[in-house]
PARO-587857 format. One record per residue (C-alpha): residue number from 0; z, x, y. Coordinates in nm, 2 decimals. Layout:
// PARO-587857
<rec seq="NUM" z="Z" x="X" y="Y"/>
...
// end
This chain:
// PARO-587857
<rec seq="0" z="1.37" x="-0.55" y="-1.93"/>
<rec seq="1" z="1.20" x="-0.71" y="-1.63"/>
<rec seq="2" z="1.32" x="-0.68" y="-1.28"/>
<rec seq="3" z="1.21" x="-0.69" y="-0.92"/>
<rec seq="4" z="1.26" x="-0.48" y="-0.62"/>
<rec seq="5" z="1.18" x="-0.74" y="-0.35"/>
<rec seq="6" z="0.87" x="-0.95" y="-0.31"/>
<rec seq="7" z="0.61" x="-0.68" y="-0.38"/>
<rec seq="8" z="0.71" x="-0.46" y="-0.67"/>
<rec seq="9" z="0.90" x="-0.48" y="-1.00"/>
<rec seq="10" z="0.91" x="-0.39" y="-1.36"/>
<rec seq="11" z="0.77" x="-0.60" y="-1.65"/>
<rec seq="12" z="0.87" x="-0.34" y="-1.91"/>
<rec seq="13" z="1.13" x="-0.08" y="-1.82"/>
<rec seq="14" z="1.24" x="0.06" y="-2.16"/>
<rec seq="15" z="1.47" x="0.35" y="-2.08"/>
<rec seq="16" z="1.36" x="0.54" y="-2.38"/>
<rec seq="17" z="1.01" x="0.56" y="-2.22"/>
<rec seq="18" z="1.09" x="0.56" y="-1.86"/>
<rec seq="19" z="1.15" x="0.89" y="-1.67"/>
<rec seq="20" z="1.36" x="0.85" y="-1.35"/>
<rec seq="21" z="1.39" x="1.17" y="-1.14"/>
<rec seq="22" z="1.68" x="1.13" y="-0.90"/>
<rec seq="23" z="1.87" x="1.34" y="-0.65"/>
<rec seq="24" z="1.59" x="1.30" y="-0.39"/>
<rec seq="25" z="1.60" x="1.12" y="-0.06"/>
<rec seq="26" z="1.35" x="0.91" y="0.13"/>
<rec seq="27" z="1.22" x="1.07" y="0.45"/>
<rec seq="28" z="1.47" x="1.06" y="0.73"/>
<rec seq="29" z="1.21" x="0.97" y="0.99"/>
<rec seq="30" z="0.87" x="0.81" y="1.00"/>
<rec seq="31" z="0.74" x="0.49" y="0.85"/>
<rec seq="32" z="0.96" x="0.30" y="0.61"/>
<rec seq="33" z="0.84" x="0.32" y="0.25"/>
<rec seq="34" z="0.83" x="0.02" y="0.01"/>
<rec seq="35" z="0.95" x="0.03" y="-0.35"/>
<rec seq="36" z="0.64" x="0.08" y="-0.57"/>
<rec seq="37" z="0.49" x="0.34" y="-0.33"/>
<rec seq="38" z="0.34" x="0.65" y="-0.50"/>
<rec seq="39" z="0.56" x="0.94" y="-0.40"/>
<rec seq="40" z="0.61" x="1.30" y="-0.49"/>
<rec seq="41" z="0.87" x="1.57" y="-0.42"/>
<rec seq="42" z="0.83" x="1.71" y="-0.07"/>
<rec seq="43" z="0.79" x="2.09" y="-0.11"/>
<rec seq="44" z="0.85" x="2.14" y="0.27"/>
<rec seq="45" z="1.19" x="1.95" y="0.27"/>
<rec seq="46" z="1.41" x="2.04" y="-0.02"/>
<rec seq="47" z="1.59" x="1.73" y="-0.16"/>
<rec seq="48" z="1.34" x="1.49" y="-0.01"/>
<rec seq="49" z="1.03" x="1.30" y="-0.13"/>
<rec seq="50" z="0.72" x="1.20" y="0.06"/>
<rec seq="51" z="0.46" x="0.93" y="0.03"/>
<rec seq="52" z="0.18" x="1.05" y="-0.20"/>
<rec seq="53" z="-0.15" x="1.16" y="-0.05"/>
<rec seq="54" z="-0.48" x="0.98" y="-0.14"/>
<rec seq="55" z="-0.58" x="1.06" y="-0.50"/>
<rec seq="56" z="-0.24" x="1.20" y="-0.60"/>
<rec seq="57" z="-0.21" x="1.24" y="-0.98"/>
<rec seq="58" z="0.09" x="1.11" y="-1.18"/>
<rec seq="59" z="0.31" x="1.40" y="-1.29"/>
<rec seq="60" z="0.62" x="1.30" y="-1.47"/>
<rec seq="61" z="0.93" x="1.44" y="-1.29"/>
<rec seq="62" z="0.73" x="1.55" y="-0.98"/>
<rec seq="63" z="0.54" x="1.23" y="-0.87"/>
<rec seq="64" z="0.58" x="0.86" y="-0.96"/>
<rec seq="65" z="0.68" x="0.53" y="-0.82"/>
<rec seq="66" z="0.95" x="0.50" y="-0.56"/>
<rec seq="67" z="1.26" x="0.30" y="-0.66"/>
<rec seq="68" z="1.57" x="0.27" y="-0.44"/>
<rec seq="69" z="1.88" x="0.07" y="-0.54"/>
<rec seq="70" z="2.08" x="0.08" y="-0.22"/>
<rec seq="71" z="2.06" x="-0.29" y="-0.14"/>
<rec seq="72" z="2.44" x="-0.31" y="-0.15"/>
<rec seq="73" z="2.48" x="-0.04" y="0.11"/>
<rec seq="74" z="2.46" x="-0.24" y="0.43"/>
<rec seq="75" z="2.58" x="-0.06" y="0.75"/>
<rec seq="76" z="2.83" x="-0.24" y="0.97"/>
<rec seq="77" z="2.56" x="-0.31" y="1.23"/>
<rec seq="78" z="2.30" x="-0.41" y="0.96"/>
<rec seq="79" z="2.19" x="-0.76" y="0.88"/>
<rec seq="80" z="2.46" x="-0.99" y="0.76"/>
<rec seq="81" z="2.25" x="-1.11" y="0.47"/>
<rec seq="82" z="2.00" x="-0.95" y="0.24"/>
<rec seq="83" z="1.70" x="-1.14" y="0.11"/>
<rec seq="84" z="1.41" x="-1.06" y="-0.12"/>
<rec seq="85" z="1.21" x="-0.90" y="0.17"/>
<rec seq="86" z="1.48" x="-0.65" y="0.25"/>
<rec seq="87" z="1.52" x="-0.54" y="-0.11"/>
<rec seq="88" z="1.17" x="-0.40" y="-0.12"/>
<rec seq="89" z="1.20" x="-0.18" y="0.19"/>
<rec seq="90" z="1.36" x="0.16" y="0.12"/>
<rec seq="91" z="1.62" x="0.28" y="0.36"/>
<rec seq="92" z="1.55" x="0.62" y="0.52"/>
<rec seq="93" z="1.74" x="0.93" y="0.43"/>
<rec seq="94" z="1.90" x="0.77" y="0.13"/>
<rec seq="95" z="1.90" x="0.87" y="-0.24"/>
<rec seq="96" z="1.61" x="0.73" y="-0.44"/>
<rec seq="97" z="1.44" x="0.77" y="-0.77"/>
<rec seq="98" z="1.09" x="0.89" y="-0.86"/>
<rec seq="99" z="1.00" x="0.69" y="-1.18"/>
<rec seq="100" z="0.72" x="0.70" y="-1.43"/>
<rec seq="101" z="0.68" x="0.70" y="-1.81"/>
<rec seq="102" z="0.39" x="0.61" y="-2.04"/>
<rec seq="103" z="0.42" x="0.25" y="-2.15"/>
<rec seq="104" z="0.63" x="0.14" y="-1.85"/>
<rec seq="105" z="0.47" x="-0.17" y="-1.71"/>
<rec seq="106" z="0.50" x="-0.25" y="-1.34"/>
<rec seq="107" z="0.38" x="-0.53" y="-1.11"/>
<rec seq="108" z="0.25" x="-0.53" y="-0.76"/>
<rec seq="109" z="0.21" x="-0.84" y="-0.54"/>
<rec seq="110" z="0.05" x="-0.89" y="-0.20"/>
<rec seq="111" z="0.24" x="-1.13" y="0.02"/>
<rec seq="112" z="0.12" x="-1.32" y="0.33"/>
<rec seq="113" z="0.30" x="-1.31" y="0.67"/>
<rec seq="114" z="0.60" x="-1.53" y="0.68"/>
<rec seq="115" z="0.81" x="-1.71" y="0.94"/>
<rec seq="116" z="1.17" x="-1.74" y="0.82"/>
<rec seq="117" z="1.41" x="-2.02" y="0.90"/>
<rec seq="118" z="1.63" x="-1.78" y="1.09"/>
<rec seq="119" z="1.35" x="-1.69" y="1.33"/>
<rec seq="120" z="1.24" x="-1.36" y="1.16"/>
<rec seq="121" z="0.87" x="-1.29" y="1.14"/>
<rec seq="122" z="0.79" x="-1.09" y="0.83"/>
<rec seq="123" z="0.45" x="-0.91" y="0.84"/>
<rec seq="124" z="0.20" x="-0.94" y="0.55"/>
<rec seq="125" z="0.24" x="-0.67" y="0.29"/>
<rec seq="126" z="-0.05" x="-0.54" y="0.08"/>
<rec seq="127" z="0.05" x="-0.33" y="-0.22"/>
<rec seq="128" z="-0.31" x="-0.31" y="-0.34"/>
<rec seq="129" z="-0.66" x="-0.35" y="-0.20"/>
<rec seq="130" z="-0.97" x="-0.51" y="-0.34"/>
<rec seq="131" z="-0.98" x="-0.70" y="-0.67"/>
<rec seq="132" z="-0.82" x="-0.52" y="-0.96"/>
<rec seq="133" z="-1.00" x="-0.57" y="-1.30"/>
<rec seq="134" z="-0.82" x="-0.59" y="-1.63"/>
<rec seq="135" z="-0.91" x="-0.27" y="-1.83"/>
<rec seq="136" z="-0.96" x="-0.07" y="-1.51"/>
<rec seq="137" z="-0.71" x="0.17" y="-1.36"/>
<rec seq="138" z="-0.52" x="0.18" y="-1.02"/>
<rec seq="139" z="-0.52" x="0.49" y="-0.80"/>
<rec seq="140" z="-0.32" x="0.56" y="-0.48"/>
<rec seq="141" z="-0.53" x="0.56" y="-0.16"/>
<rec seq="142" z="-0.25" x="0.71" y="0.05"/>
<rec seq="143" z="-0.13" x="0.37" y="0.16"/>
<rec seq="144" z="-0.21" x="0.12" y="-0.12"/>
<rec seq="145" z="-0.32" x="0.09" y="-0.48"/>
<rec seq="146" z="-0.69" x="0.05" y="-0.54"/>
<rec seq="147" z="-0.92" x="-0.03" y="-0.83"/>
<rec seq="148" z="-1.06" x="0.26" y="-1.04"/>
<rec seq="149" z="-1.33" x="0.17" y="-1.29"/>
<rec seq="150" z="-1.21" x="0.42" y="-1.55"/>
<rec seq="151" z="-0.84" x="0.40" y="-1.64"/>
<rec seq="152" z="-0.87" x="0.76" y="-1.78"/>
<rec seq="153" z="-0.98" x="0.89" y="-1.44"/>
<rec seq="154" z="-0.73" x="1.17" y="-1.33"/>
<rec seq="155" z="-0.64" x="0.97" y="-1.02"/>
<rec seq="156" z="-0.56" x="0.65" y="-1.22"/>
<rec seq="157" z="-0.19" x="0.60" y="-1.29"/>
<rec seq="158" z="-0.25" x="0.35" y="-1.57"/>
<rec seq="159" z="-0.44" x="0.05" y="-1.69"/>
<rec seq="160" z="-0.45" x="-0.29" y="-1.54"/>
<rec seq="161" z="-0.33" x="-0.53" y="-1.81"/>
<rec seq="162" z="-0.31" x="-0.86" y="-1.61"/>
<rec seq="163" z="-0.44" x="-0.99" y="-1.27"/>
<rec seq="164" z="-0.39" x="-1.33" y="-1.12"/>
<rec seq="165" z="-0.59" x="-1.36" y="-0.79"/>
<rec seq="166" z="-0.43" x="-1.70" y="-0.71"/>
<rec seq="167" z="-0.08" x="-1.53" y="-0.69"/>
<rec seq="168" z="-0.22" x="-1.19" y="-0.56"/>
<rec seq="169" z="-0.04" x="-1.03" y="-0.85"/>
<rec seq="170" z="-0.14" x="-0.74" y="-1.08"/>
<rec seq="171" z="0.03" x="-0.57" y="-1.37"/>
<rec seq="172" z="-0.02" x="-0.20" y="-1.45"/>
<rec seq="173" z="0.09" x="-0.01" y="-1.76"/>
<rec seq="174" z="0.16" x="0.36" y="-1.67"/>
<rec seq="175" z="-0.01" x="0.63" y="-1.87"/>
<rec seq="176" z="0.23" x="0.92" y="-1.78"/>
// end
């Protein structure tokens, strides 16, 4: 099953028999907003919460993985009257989320340029990965973005790059754990 969580992250293959989704954790209540597809881990200092992964974090099924939040329907009374693709990728603070992983799960990341919307909103550019990913290489978390790792078996690599389209700023990664 393929799906997207906004403009910058989604699943190409999300077979529930392979995918591990650890729930009952919340996004941080304060600080920078996290995007779906961010590398996260359980926060040992705040029971019931997750935190953005540090640079070089390793993928540990059930303890670290990709951030997914499916709260798009939960719009507060003073929130925006509409929800578009950009809003879907931004995780709401202090809300239930899922840490997901699983060998064979294929995800995609896309960098998007800044945008001026017809309603006057200015959307900042979003970079999910840095550099030029190479098919056959891996991707590791830098603390803020995904970055190319020559060896997909490197302990910091979360999987293998199986597709890259530089004209669309789009990369697909098959998770190894």
